[in-house]
BADO-806334 format. One line per field, with one value per residue (C-alpha): y, z, x. Coordinates in steps of 0.25 Angstrom, whole numbers. Layout:
<recs>
c2 <- [Y, ...]
c3 <- [Z, ...]
c1 <- [X, ...]
</recs>
This chain:
<recs>
c2 <- [-108, -105, -89, -81, -66, -57, -43, -32, -25, -10, -3, -9, -8, -21, -29, -23, -26, -40, -43, -41, -52, -61, -62, -64, -75, -82, -81, -89, -100, -98, -99, -87, -83, -69, -64, -50, -41, -30, -23, -31, -43, -39, -33, -46, -56, -49, -54, -67, -72, -83, -82, -69, -72, -61, -58, -46, -36, -23, -9, 5, 16, 29, 43, 56, 50, 44, 30, 30, 21, 20, 17, 6, -1, -1, -6, -17, -21, -21, -30, -39, -50, -51, -51, -62, -70, -68, -70, -83, -88, -85, -90, -104, -105, -104, -111, -124, -124, -114, -114, -104, -106, -91, -79, -66, -53, -38, -33, -42, -47, -60, -67, -64, -69, -82, -85, -83, -93, -103, -101, -98, -89, -74, -63, -48, -40, -26, -12, -9, -17, -5, 2, -9, -15, -3, 9, 21, 33, 43, 54, 50, 62, 62, 61, 47, 40, 35, 29, 23, 16, 11, 7, 0, -8, -12, -16, -24, -31, -34, -45, -49, -60, -61, -70, -58, -44, -38, -23, -17, -3, 9, 15, 6, 11, 2, -12, -15, -29, -41, -50, -38, -33, -22, -25, -14, -10, -21, -14, -20, -25, -15, -4, -10, -12, 3, 13, 26, 40, 54, 62, 74, 67, 63, 51, 53, 39, 40, 28, 37, 46, 53, 66, 75, 86, 77, 82, 96, 96, 89, 99, 110, 107, 111, 107, 93, 81, 71, 57, 52, 38, 34, 40, 29, 37, 45, 60, 72, 85, 94, 89, 78, 65, 54, 40, 27, 15, 8, 1, 2, 16, 20, 14, 21, 34, 32, 28, 40, 50, 61, 58, 51, 56, 45, 42, 33, 19, 11, 4, 16, 23, 12, 11, 26, 26, 14, 23, 34, 43, 54, 51, 61, 54, 58, 47, 42, 48, 37, 27, 27, 17, 28, 39, 30, 28, 43, 47, 39, 43, 57, 52, 45, 58, 50, 60, 68, 64, 73, 72, 80, 81, 96, 104, 110, 95, 90, 102, 100, 85, 90, 100, 89, 79, 80, 76, 64, 59, 59, 51, 41, 38, 32, 22, 7, -6, -20, -24, -32, -41, -41, -45, -56, -62, -62, -69, -79, -83, -83, -91, -100, -106, -113]
c3 <- [-14, -6, -2, 7, 4, 14, 10, 19, 15, 20, 7, -7, -10, -3, -11, -24, -22, -16, -29, -36, -27, -26, -42, -43, -33, -40, -54, -48, -44, -29, -22, -15, -6, -1, 12, 12, 15, 10, -3, -4, -3, -15, -23, -22, -23, -36, -41, -34, -31, -20, -17, -9, 6, 13, 27, 37, 35, 43, 40, 43, 48, 43, 48, 40, 30, 40, 46, 60, 69, 80, 71, 64, 77, 81, 68, 68, 82, 79, 67, 73, 77, 64, 56, 64, 62, 47, 45, 53, 46, 32, 34, 40, 27, 17, 25, 22, 8, 9, 17, 12, 11, 12, 17, 11, 17, 12, 26, 29, 44, 43, 32, 41, 54, 46, 41, 55, 62, 51, 50, 36, 28, 27, 18, 18, 6, 9, 10, 24, 30, 26, 38, 48, 40, 34, 39, 34, 29, 28, 39, 48, 55, 69, 66, 58, 68, 76, 63, 60, 73, 71, 57, 59, 71, 62, 51, 60, 67, 54, 47, 55, 53, 37, 30, 21, 20, 6, 7, -6, -6, -16, -5, 2, 16, 22, 28, 42, 43, 36, 28, 21, 7, -2, -15, -25, -23, -28, -41, -47, -62, -67, -62, -67, -81, -81, -90, -81, -88, -83, -84, -77, -66, -52, -45, -30, -23, -10, -1, 10, 5, 18, 14, 11, 3, -7, -19, -15, -14, -27, -33, -28, -38, -50, -61, -57, -61, -49, -50, -37, -32, -18, -17, -25, -34, -48, -46, -53, -45, -55, -56, -47, -52, -42, -47, -41, -41, -54, -54, -69, -69, -56, -62, -75, -67, -58, -70, -77, -65, -64, -49, -38, -24, -13, 1, 4, 1, -4, -16, -23, -21, -26, -38, -41, -39, -49, -59, -55, -50, -40, -27, -17, -4, 7, 16, 25, 40, 49, 38, 40, 29, 19, 26, 23, 8, 6, 13, 4, -8, -4, 0, -14, -21, -27, -22, -10, 4, 11, 23, 18, 5, 1, -12, -9, -6, -20, -27, -20, -25, -40, -39, -37, -46, -56, -44, -40, -55, -56, -44, -47, -60, -51, -46, -51, -48, -52, -55, -43, -47, -34, -25, -35, -35, -20, -20, -30, -20, -9, -15, -26, -36, -34]
c1 <- [-32, -45, -45, -54, -55, -60, -64, -70, -82, -78, -73, -75, -60, -58, -67, -63, -48, -52, -59, -46, -39, -50, -52, -37, -37, -48, -42, -31, -40, -41, -54, -58, -70, -72, -78, -83, -95, -105, -101, -88, -96, -106, -94, -85, -97, -101, -87, -85, -99, -100, -85, -89, -95, -102, -97, -99, -89, -83, -88, -83, -93, -93, -96, -96, -86, -76, -75, -82, -73, -83, -94, -86, -83, -98, -102, -91, -95, -110, -107, -97, -107, -114, -101, -95, -108, -110, -95, -93, -105, -100, -87, -92, -100, -90, -80, -87, -83, -70, -59, -49, -33, -31, -38, -36, -42, -43, -44, -56, -57, -65, -57, -45, -52, -55, -42, -35, -46, -44, -29, -30, -18, -23, -18, -22, -24, -27, -24, -26, -14, -5, -11, -5, 6, 14, 21, 12, 21, 10, 7, -4, -11, -14, -30, -27, -18, -30, -36, -22, -21, -35, -34, -20, -26, -38, -29, -20, -31, -39, -31, -19, -10, -10, -1, 2, -3, -4, -6, -12, -7, -4, 7, 17, 22, 32, 27, 29, 24, 27, 18, 14, 16, 10, 3, -3, -17, -27, -32, -45, -43, -54, -44, -32, -38, -44, -36, -36, -38, -39, -52, -57, -66, -62, -68, -72, -75, -80, -83, -88, -99, -102, -94, -106, -99, -92, -100, -100, -84, -82, -93, -84, -73, -82, -73, -69, -78, -80, -85, -90, -92, -97, -111, -117, -126, -125, -127, -120, -116, -110, -95, -98, -103, -107, -107, -113, -103, -100, -86, -84, -87, -80, -67, -68, -71, -59, -50, -53, -53, -42, -42, -50, -55, -58, -58, -46, -50, -38, -44, -50, -37, -28, -36, -35, -20, -19, -27, -18, -29, -25, -33, -39, -42, -51, -51, -62, -60, -55, -51, -36, -33, -40, -31, -19, -22, -25, -12, -4, -11, -6, 7, 9, 4, -7, -17, -22, -27, -38, -44, -57, -64, -64, -64, -50, -44, -49, -44, -30, -31, -35, -23, -12, -18, -6, 3, -5, -6, 9, 12, 1, 9, 20, 9, 9, 2, 4, -10, -12, 0, 8, -4, -9, 5, 5, -8, -3, 9, 0, -12, -5, -13, -27]
</recs>
């Protein structure tokens, strides 16, 4: 089967989990082409070469460690003409030799638009649809309700009318829409094959590095070593070790950590839960999806959800580590088997 796979550029989690699915489809003899942009393009091209086509993608604008809705809208409006021109040209070029039988999207808009205009079956595989297609059973504070409405409407409008929605999730609130099912979080083979251990360090993974007092806060907990990723430099500040990114070393450090601290990005949290690492979440402001992920981490007692990053909050998280470690023992994962089985039924053989 010929398959077009759309991957967004915002957040590398989409790219890393899509790599798992794309590699599986290729192993089954399917002819897969990928459309994506920016860092996701560079990452996926390294693994799949000329199968990956560069397009223009959507970007979030940040201001003081939070998503700026206004700046994001302005940035999107500014880039729309360039996006349409480049993406139309890219699609026209590869369509001369490749007309897909199926389109799969990990929350990527242009592949969805292409599927609808060409009347090609379309399937969604992402974690975002839980915001629209499930009944969230968490307390949503008043200050988050505007973000909830905005996020739900964006998710609803982004990739409507799919043949089926596969929601990757470590939490499972009741579904409220048909053509929808849960699958376990998509875990990279490198993580699945890793044998976790528990050493003394804590890994801090920050995708938004605009929190100016991160290092001083960590230094204030003098008896606790931290390994920090996100600043893309190698420095040592007492008990705080900054590391530039190396995938192999990063996986080793997470697998051997006694806990992790992060924003609220789904893919990293899912891998931490898979490795049974307690998670301290401080979601990026105005990203409701991250708020939801963090809220369920706390609801399931896999870790804590905080609005701000302070010394007292980290100490509170550390105090309850035994509780979180015990709760995480109940988490199980099928090694991506349910999703792969669904794809086999959907795509058949070559």
